[in-house]
C-alpha atoms as an extended CHARMM CRD file, in Angstrom:
* protein
*
        66  EXT
         1         1  MET       CA             22.9110000000      -37.9340000000       13.7460000000  PROA      1               0.0000000000
         2         2  LYS       CA             22.7480000000      -41.5390000000       12.5260000000  PROA      2               0.0000000000
         3         3  ILE       CA             25.6110000000      -43.9880000000       12.9710000000  PROA      3               0.0000000000
         4         4  GLY       CA             24.5180000000      -46.5960000000       10.4320000000  PROA      4               0.0000000000
         5         5  GLU       CA             22.3080000000      -49.6550000000       10.3920000000  PROA      5               0.0000000000
         6         6  GLU       CA             22.0940000000      -52.8490000000       12.3890000000  PROA      6               0.0000000000
         7         7  ASN       CA             23.5100000000      -55.9310000000       10.7150000000  PROA      7               0.0000000000
         8         8  GLY       CA             24.8800000000      -59.3300000000       11.6460000000  PROA      8               0.0000000000
         9         9  ILE       CA             27.5220000000      -57.9350000000       13.9800000000  PROA      9               0.0000000000
        10        10  ILE       CA             26.1100000000      -54.5390000000       15.0470000000  PROA      10              0.0000000000
        11        11  GLU       CA             23.2010000000      -54.2360000000       17.4540000000  PROA      11              0.0000000000
        12        12  PHE       CA             21.5040000000      -51.0240000000       18.6720000000  PROA      12              0.0000000000
        13        13  LYS       CA             19.8510000000      -50.7470000000       22.0840000000  PROA      13              0.0000000000
        14        14  LYS       CA             17.8900000000      -47.7130000000       23.2540000000  PROA      14              0.0000000000
        15        15  THR       CA             19.0140000000      -48.1610000000       26.8680000000  PROA      15              0.0000000000
        16        16  THR       CA             21.0110000000      -50.5270000000       29.0200000000  PROA      16              0.0000000000
        17        17  GLY       CA             17.6380000000      -51.6250000000       30.3900000000  PROA      17              0.0000000000
        18        18  GLU       CA             17.2310000000      -53.7620000000       27.2450000000  PROA      18              0.0000000000
        19        19  LEU       CA             20.3550000000      -55.8150000000       27.9310000000  PROA      19              0.0000000000
        20        20  LYS       CA             18.8340000000      -58.6800000000       29.9260000000  PROA      20              0.0000000000
        21        21  ASP       CA             15.9580000000      -59.0540000000       27.4420000000  PROA      21              0.0000000000
        22        22  SER       CA             18.3540000000      -59.2560000000       24.5030000000  PROA      22              0.0000000000
        23        23  MET       CA             20.8470000000      -61.8360000000       25.8110000000  PROA      23              0.0000000000
        24        24  ASP       CA             19.4370000000      -64.5250000000       23.4580000000  PROA      24              0.0000000000
        25        25  ASP       CA             20.0630000000      -62.2570000000       20.4540000000  PROA      25              0.0000000000
        26        26  ILE       CA             23.5620000000      -61.4020000000       21.6340000000  PROA      26              0.0000000000
        27        27  SER       CA             24.4060000000      -65.0820000000       22.1750000000  PROA      27              0.0000000000
        28        28  ALA       CA             23.0670000000      -66.0230000000       18.7440000000  PROA      28              0.0000000000
        29        29  LEU       CA             25.1240000000      -63.3420000000       16.9990000000  PROA      29              0.0000000000
        30        30  LEU       CA             28.2600000000      -64.3100000000       18.8790000000  PROA      30              0.0000000000
        31        31  ASN       CA             27.7390000000      -67.9840000000       18.0540000000  PROA      31              0.0000000000
        32        32  LYS       CA             27.1390000000      -67.2600000000       14.3660000000  PROA      32              0.0000000000
        33        33  TYR       CA             29.7160000000      -64.5250000000       13.6720000000  PROA      33              0.0000000000
        34        34  CYS       CA             32.0920000000      -64.8770000000       16.6530000000  PROA      34              0.0000000000
        35        35  LYS       CA             31.7770000000      -61.1520000000       17.2990000000  PROA      35              0.0000000000
        36        36  ASP       CA             29.1370000000      -58.5710000000       18.0990000000  PROA      36              0.0000000000
        37        37  THR       CA             29.1210000000      -54.8410000000       18.7640000000  PROA      37              0.0000000000
        38        38  ILE       CA             26.3910000000      -53.3740000000       20.9250000000  PROA      38              0.0000000000
        39        39  TYR       CA             25.6970000000      -49.6450000000       20.9910000000  PROA      39              0.0000000000
        40        40  PHE       CA             23.5760000000      -48.3650000000       23.8720000000  PROA      40              0.0000000000
        41        41  GLY       CA             21.6690000000      -45.1210000000       23.5270000000  PROA      41              0.0000000000
        42        42  VAL       CA             20.9510000000      -45.7010000000       19.8210000000  PROA      42              0.0000000000
        43        43  MET       CA             17.4820000000      -46.0680000000       18.3000000000  PROA      43              0.0000000000
        44        44  ASP       CA             16.6310000000      -48.9140000000       15.8820000000  PROA      44              0.0000000000
        45        45  ASP       CA             17.0240000000      -46.5560000000       12.8970000000  PROA      45              0.0000000000
        46        46  GLY       CA             20.5960000000      -45.7060000000       13.9350000000  PROA      46              0.0000000000
        47        47  SER       CA             19.8890000000      -42.2540000000       15.3670000000  PROA      47              0.0000000000
        48        48  VAL       CA             21.8440000000      -41.5000000000       18.5110000000  PROA      48              0.0000000000
        49        49  LYS       CA             19.6850000000      -40.8610000000       21.5670000000  PROA      49              0.0000000000
        50        50  GLY       CA             22.4540000000      -40.9490000000       24.1580000000  PROA      50              0.0000000000
        51        51  GLN       CA             22.3850000000      -42.2580000000       27.6900000000  PROA      51              0.0000000000
        52        52  GLN       CA             24.0440000000      -41.3070000000       30.9640000000  PROA      52              0.0000000000
        53        53  ILE       CA             25.2640000000      -44.3750000000       32.8240000000  PROA      53              0.0000000000
        54        54  SER       CA             26.9100000000      -44.8800000000       36.1790000000  PROA      54              0.0000000000
        55        55  ASP       CA             29.9690000000      -46.9540000000       36.9910000000  PROA      55              0.0000000000
        56        56  SER       CA             27.7370000000      -49.5790000000       38.5910000000  PROA      56              0.0000000000
        57        57  THR       CA             25.7520000000      -49.8750000000       35.3270000000  PROA      57              0.0000000000
        58        58  LYS       CA             28.9900000000      -50.3950000000       33.4050000000  PROA      58              0.0000000000
        59        59  LYS       CA             29.9150000000      -53.1840000000       35.8160000000  PROA      59              0.0000000000
        60        60  ASP       CA             26.4330000000      -54.7230000000       35.4780000000  PROA      60              0.0000000000
        61        61  VAL       CA             26.6850000000      -54.7290000000       31.6700000000  PROA      61              0.0000000000
        62        62  SER       CA             30.0970000000      -56.3730000000       31.8050000000  PROA      62              0.0000000000
        63        63  ARG       CA             28.9340000000      -58.9720000000       34.3240000000  PROA      63              0.0000000000
        64        64  ILE       CA             25.7920000000      -59.8830000000       32.3790000000  PROA      64              0.0000000000
        65        65  ILE       CA             27.6200000000      -60.2600000000       29.0620000000  PROA      65              0.0000000000
        66        66  SER       CA             30.4730000000      -62.2950000000       30.5220000000  PROA      66              0.0000000000
């Protein structure tokens, strides 16, 4: 299943492990468009890979983005 394509406000990440490496991209998109949507567990072509994440990972993602 594919959920679409990346664009100026939608970003796909294969895993949450890519979050720290992509903070510059996220900041740039937020500065330019004032919004950004990040989907984890999605390949660059939009196909859903999926990912199991723990509560501590959810907290880490929130902390890093804020």
